[in-house]
C-alpha positions in Angstrom: -23.4 -1.4 -25.6 -22.1 -2.9 -22.3 -24.6 -4.9 -20.1 -24.5 -4.1 -16.4 -26.2 -6.2 -13.8 -27.5 -4.5 -10.6 -28.2 -6.8 -7.7 -29.8 -5.1 -4.6 -32.9 -5.6 -2.5 -33.5 -1.9 -2.3 -35.8 -1.1 -5.1 -35.1 2.6 -4.9 -31.4 2.0 -5.6 -32.2 -0.3 -8.5 -34.6 2.2 -10.0 -32.3 5.3 -9.6 -29.0 3.6 -10.5 -30.5 1.8 -13.6 -32.0 5.1 -14.8 -28.6 6.8 -14.4 -26.7 4.0 -16.2 -29.2 3.8 -19.0 -28.9 7.6 -19.5 -25.1 6.9 -19.9 -25.7 4.4 -22.7 -25.5 1.1 -20.7 -27.9 -1.8 -21.0 -29.1 -2.6 -17.4 -30.5 -5.7 -15.8 -31.8 -5.5 -12.3 -32.3 -8.3 -9.6 -33.5 -7.9 -6.1 -31.7 -10.9 -4.6 -28.6 -13.0 -5.3 -30.4 -16.2 -6.3 -32.4 -14.5 -9.0 -29.2 -12.9 -10.3 -27.4 -16.3 -10.3 -30.2 -18.0 -12.2 -29.9 -15.3 -14.9 -26.0 -15.4 -14.9 -26.1 -19.2 -15.5 -27.9 -18.5 -18.8 -26.0 -15.4 -19.8 -23.3 -13.4 -18.0 -23.4 -9.6 -18.1 -20.3 -7.6 -19.0 -19.9 -6.6 -15.3 -22.0 -6.5 -12.2 -22.7 -4.4 -9.1 -23.7 -6.4 -6.0 -25.1 -5.3 -2.7 -23.8 -7.5 0.2 -26.7 -7.9 2.4 -29.6 -9.5 0.5 -32.3 -12.2 1.1 -32.0 -15.7 -0.3 -28.4 -15.3 -1.4 -26.2 -12.4 -0.2 -23.5 -10.7 -2.3 -20.7 -12.7 -0.8 -22.2 -16.0 -1.8 -23.1 -14.7 -5.2 -19.6 -13.5 -5.8 -18.2 -16.9 -4.8 -20.5 -18.7 -7.2 -19.6 -16.3 -10.0 -15.9 -16.6 -9.4 -16.1 -20.4 -9.9 -16.6 -19.8 -13.7 -15.9 -16.2 -14.5 -13.6 -13.3 -13.9 -16.1 -10.6 -14.9 -15.6 -7.3 -13.1 -17.7 -6.9 -9.9 -18.2 -3.9 -7.7 -19.6 -4.3 -4.2 -22.0 -1.8 -2.5 -21.2 -1.7 1.2 -22.7 0.1 4.2 -20.8 3.1 5.5 -19.1 1.2 8.4 -18.8 -2.3 7.0 -15.0 -2.4 6.7 -14.9 -6.1 7.3 -17.3 -6.7 4.4 -15.1 -4.6 2.2 -12.0 -6.5 3.0 -13.7 -9.9 2.7 -15.3 -9.0 -0.6 -11.9 -7.9 -2.1 -10.3 -11.1 -0.8 -13.0 -13.2 -2.5 -12.3 -11.5 -5.8 -14.4 -8.3 -6.0 -12.6 -5.7 -8.2 -13.8 -2.6 -6.3 -16.3 -1.4 -3.7 -18.4 1.8 -3.2 -19.8 2.8 0.2 -23.4 3.7 0.7 -24.7 6.3 0.5 -22.8 6.9 -2.7 -22.5 9.4 -5.5 -24.0 7.9 -8.6 -21.5 9.8 -10.7 -18.7 8.1 -8.8 -20.3 4.7 -9.4 -20.5 5.4 -13.1 -16.8 6.3 -13.2 -15.8 3.2 -11.4 -17.9 1.1 -13.8 -16.3 2.8 -16.8 -12.8 2.3 -15.4 -13.4 -1.4 -14.9 -14.9 -1.8 -18.4 -11.9 0.0 -19.9 -9.5 -2.3 -18.2 -11.5 -5.3 -19.3 -11.4 -4.2 -22.9 -7.6 -3.8 -22.6 -7.3 -7.3 -21.3 -9.4 -8.6 -24.2 -7.1 -6.9 -26.7 -9.4 -4.2 -27.9 -6.9 -1.5 -27.3 -3.6 -3.2 -28.1 -1.7 -3.4 -31.4 -1.4 -6.7 -33.3 2.3 -6.9 -32.3 1.6 -6.3 -28.7 -1.3 -8.9 -28.7 1.0 -11.5 -30.1 3.6 -11.1 -27.3 3.2 -13.5 -24.4 5.2 -12.4 -21.3 7.5 -15.1 -20.0 9.1 -14.7 -16.6 10.6 -17.9 -15.2 7.7 -20.3 -14.7 5.1 -17.5 -15.2 3.4 -17.0 -18.6 1.0 -14.0 -19.1 -1.1 -13.5 -22.3 -2.6 -10.0 -22.2 -4.8 -10.8 -25.2 -6.5 -13.8 -23.7 -6.2 -12.5 -20.1 -4.6 -15.9 -19.4 -2.0 -16.7 -16.7 0.0 -19.9 -16.3 2.1 -20.4 -13.2 4.3 -23.5 -12.8 2.3 -25.4 -15.4 -1.2 -24.6 -14.1 -3.8 -22.1 -15.1 -4.5 -19.3 -12.7 -7.8 -17.4 -12.9 -7.4 -13.7 -12.1 -9.7 -10.8 -12.0 -8.9 -7.8 -14.2 -7.4 -5.9 -11.3 -5.3 -8.8 -10.2 -4.0 -9.4 -13.7 -2.9 -5.8 -14.0 -1.1 -5.8 -10.7 0.7 -9.0 -11.5 1.6 -7.8 -14.9 3.1 -4.6 -13.4 5.2 -6.6 -11.0 6.3 -9.1 -13.7 7.4 -6.5 -16.2 10.3 -5.5 -13.9 11.2 -8.5 -11.7 13.6 -7.5 -8.9 12.0 -4.0 -8.4 9.5 -3.4 -5.6 6.7 -1.1 -6.5 5.0 1.1 -3.9 1.3 1.1 -3.3 0.9 4.4 -5.1 2.6 3.0 -8.2 0.2 0.0 -8.1 -2.8 2.2 -7.6 -1.8 4.1 -10.8 -1.6 0.8 -12.7 -5.0 -0.6 -11.5 -7.1 2.5 -11.2 -7.8 5.7 -13.2 -6.7 9.0 -11.7 -10.3 9.9 -11.2 -11.0 7.0 -8.9 -9.9 7.2 -5.3 -8.8 4.0 -3.5 -7.1 3.6 -0.2 -4.2 1.3 0.9 -6.6 -1.3 2.2 -8.0 -1.9 -1.2 -4.6 -2.6 -2.8 -3.5 -4.7 0.2 -6.6 -6.9 -0.2 -6.0 -7.4 -3.9 -2.3 -8.3 -3.2 -3.2 -10.8 -0.5 -5.6 -12.6 -2.8 -3.1 -12.5 -5.6 -0.4 -14.1 -3.4 -2.8 -16.8 -2.3 -3.7 -17.7 -5.9 -0.1 -17.8 -7.0 1.1 -20.1 -4.2 -2.1 -22.2 -4.4 -2.5 -22.3 -0.7 1.2 -23.1 0.1 3.3 -20.6 2.1 6.9 -20.3 1.0 9.3 -19.2 3.7 9.5 -15.7 2.2 5.7 -15.3 2.6 5.6 -16.7 6.1 7.8 -13.8 7.2 5.3 -11.3 5.9 2.9 -10.1 8.7 0.5 -8.3 6.5 -0.5 -8.3 2.8 2.2 -5.8 1.8 3.4 -4.9 -1.6 6.9 -5.3 -0.4 6.2 -8.9 0.7 4.9 -9.8 -2.7 7.8 -8.1 -4.4 10.3 -10.0 -2.2 8.7 -13.3 -2.9 8.5 -12.5 -6.6 12.2 -11.8 -6.8 12.9 -15.2 -5.4 10.7 -16.9 -7.9 12.2 -15.1 -11.0 
């Protein structure tokens, strides 16, 4: 049974969403502010979490930043209808997905299931023994799907589930640029709708992690977090 943490200062949302998730067979923990959630996470991390952004004591952005210092567990942000800036910032900081308020609880359940399935794949629960033993080597990049481990130029790189899947898709065929639609198919189930901005934000964060803050010439020429820009840089590296 997967453990889901809900963090929101709206008690109505905590009550209704937790009832829905429990009816779907999940174990649910609820917290009404970020600090209370962080205190609990320091003792035991859930399998994944859903954070509201605007909360007292510690907001969702700060909570995500603290969590990402030690864990790549899947995180979904709940955002207000018109908070596009919050959505982009959250994805850049390492959130795996976002759902806008007011939201369909069925949609939220499907997003949660999709992230948990991808997490299970990364942990090797759905791969054969032969596949699990294969570490992908591309130039100075090593990717171990079983351990969800990435080594780039001799250093470990911590990636979220979505970032790992996107990098894996690009690394499998170096020299080929994938479209946003192709990367959406890799990172999300068919039942889950995402727009271009979501993929762009994941790609921009992935590029930043891979270059460790440096900007190679190929990246400096890219004006926006485009898939083509990452593909062009990746071809040069491999």
